Each structure stands twice: as structure tokens, then as C-alpha cells.
N, C-alpha and C positions, 0 to 999 in steps of 0.2 A: 078619785078621792075625791070628797066633797069638800072645803071651804068655806068663812064667810066671815070675816069680823064688819060690824058694824062700827061708824062713828060711838055710841052708845056704850062701847069696849065690851059689846055681845061676843065670843067667840065659839063659833062650834068649826068642826073637823071629824070628819069618818077615812080613817084608813081600812080599808080592806086587807081581808091577807090573804086572801087567792089570790092575788097578782102578782107580788112580789114572791112568790114558789112556786110559781109555773115548772120550774124545771121540778119539780114532782108529779107534778102531772106526768112527765114525758117519760120520764121512770116506772112511774108504774105501768105505763101505755106499756113500756117497753119489756116491763114484766108479765105482765099480760101475754103481750105478743109472743115471748117466748116460754109461758107456760101453757099457751093452744097449742103451740107445733109442737113443743111435746106430747098433749093430751094430745091432736089424729096421725101423731109419728107413730104414735105406739096407745092404740085406744082398748087402755085397759080404763078396770075402773079404778083405780088408788090414782092415775092419771086424771081423769075428772074428777074424782075429788076433791084435788090438787087445784087443778083450775077451780072449781067451786070456787073453795078458802080462797085461790088467789084476788079474784073477780067481787069478791063480797067485801074482800079488807083491801082492796081500792075502791071500790063503791063508799065504803064510810070511811074511811080516810079524804074520799074529794067533797061527799055534801060535809065535811067536819071543814076542810080548809074553807069551804064555799060559807059559812056559818060563821064563825069570828069574825066579825069589826070593831077592831077599835073606835069608840066615838069619847068628845070631847067635850064637853063645853065650858067657857068664863063666864058670869054673870056676877050683878049685883049683892048674890045671895051666893055665890064661894065657884069653885069648881065640881065640878061632876065629871065623871066616866064610868064609861062602860066595855063589855070587850066580851060578850055573845058567842058562846051558851055557857063558858064559865061562868061570864059574870052579869047575866041577864038586868039584871033593873039597877039602871042609875046607882053611883056611888058617891052620896054626895057631902066634899072638905066645906066647911067654909068659912070665913073670912078668922073667924075668928078664933079657930083650930088650929092656928095656920099661922108659925115663927117666917117663915120668908118662902122667896117666891122667886126662882129666875129659868132665862131660856140657857140649857151649857149642853156644850160638847159630850161625849161618852163614845168609850166602844163599849155597844154593843153584847161583845163576846168576854171580853177582859175584865167589864166592871159588873157583867151579870150573871154571865155566862149562856146569853144568845136570845135572840128570839121571843115572845109571845108574853107570856108573865113569868115573874119572876119572884118568888119571898126568899128572902134570907136572913138569918136576924132581925131586924127594923126598918130594914131595904124591902121596899115592892116594889117592882118593874112591871109595866104596861109596853110592849115593843114590837112594833109592828114590819118595821125596816126602819133605814136613815141614823144618824148619828149624836141627830138633836132632842132633844127635851126637854121639860118643862118637869126639874125637880122640887119636889112642894116639903121643905124642912115645916116638924106639925110639930106641937107645942109640947107633944109627950117624947120627945126623943128619934121618934119614927124618919125614915125619908120617903118618900111615895115618887118617884118617877113615872109622866108616861110620851111617851114618844109620839114626835109632832116633826110632819114633813113644810110645815109653818113660822116655822122657829120665829124671822122679824115680825109678823101677825102676832103670833106668840105675843113677842116681845111687848111689843106697844099695848097691846090685853093688857098686861101684868101688871105694866105701867103703870097705865088707871088707879089700880087696885091696890097700886100699893099700901096708899096711905089709909084702905081697912085691915092692915094687919096692924 
């Protein structure tokens, strides 16, 4: 995880998805070993085919988890975020589009149904881990939540830019 906050009010944070989901790697390896054991124990064509399917699924999931990374930037032009590969390019919310912005605590499961990208009605959430985030209320009535592991730094930066709202 990378984070920086300068006295000029520029904030950058990167949160890799994979580190928070290591248990899934272990589960996939265990599943792969069980299927491999079954294929060796009874080496017929169906078991080898099943092993190949499980191996391919494990590789795809692992690669996807390694590419997901929530990035957030805040500067004088607004708040930007991306979450590749789902959101590969920076999405920018300019200060004149924002009604209010604050760092809040939340429950990822109860409030948004989990982690990752969550879109329900007028709420959008981009969450990798933790229970703190930047809640952005837009003038259109929509809410955007961007998770953070650096709430104290983010609070300082958003206070610097409140005059632009």
C-alpha cells in the first residue's frame, strides 16, 4: 500500500486488492491439490479434465486479484479514482460537482454488501479493506464512497479543499 500527503494538499493512495484476500489463494491451492490428488488416484480422462478446469480457474482468479488496485488522488482540480481492470482510467469528480465530502466510518457488508465495486441505486462504493472511506455527496444526489486506509491524512486534505465546494 502506498500513500502520500503533501503540505500542498495533494493526496495519493494505492490499495492492492490481493493482499487482503490471501486466504482465497490458500483455498484455491487446497482445492487444486485435492483435485490433483483425485486425478492421480484415479487417472481417467474425466479427472484430468477436471484438474485442468480447476487449474485454469485458479490461474484466472489469481491473475484478476493481482490486477485489482484501488487508486485515489486528490488535488486542486478534484478527486480522482481508478480500480483496474474494472475501471482502468481515472474517473475525476471536480470540486464544483461536489455538495459535501467527509471521511466516515462504515460497515462494508451492512452498508454496501461487501468489498470491491458496489453500485446500488444512487450509491457507488469502491472498497478494498477496512471500514473508513471518503464519502462524496454529489450535487446530483448521488453518493460515492472510496475506501481508505489513511483516514487521518485524508481528513486533513479534504479540510483544505472544503472551501472549493
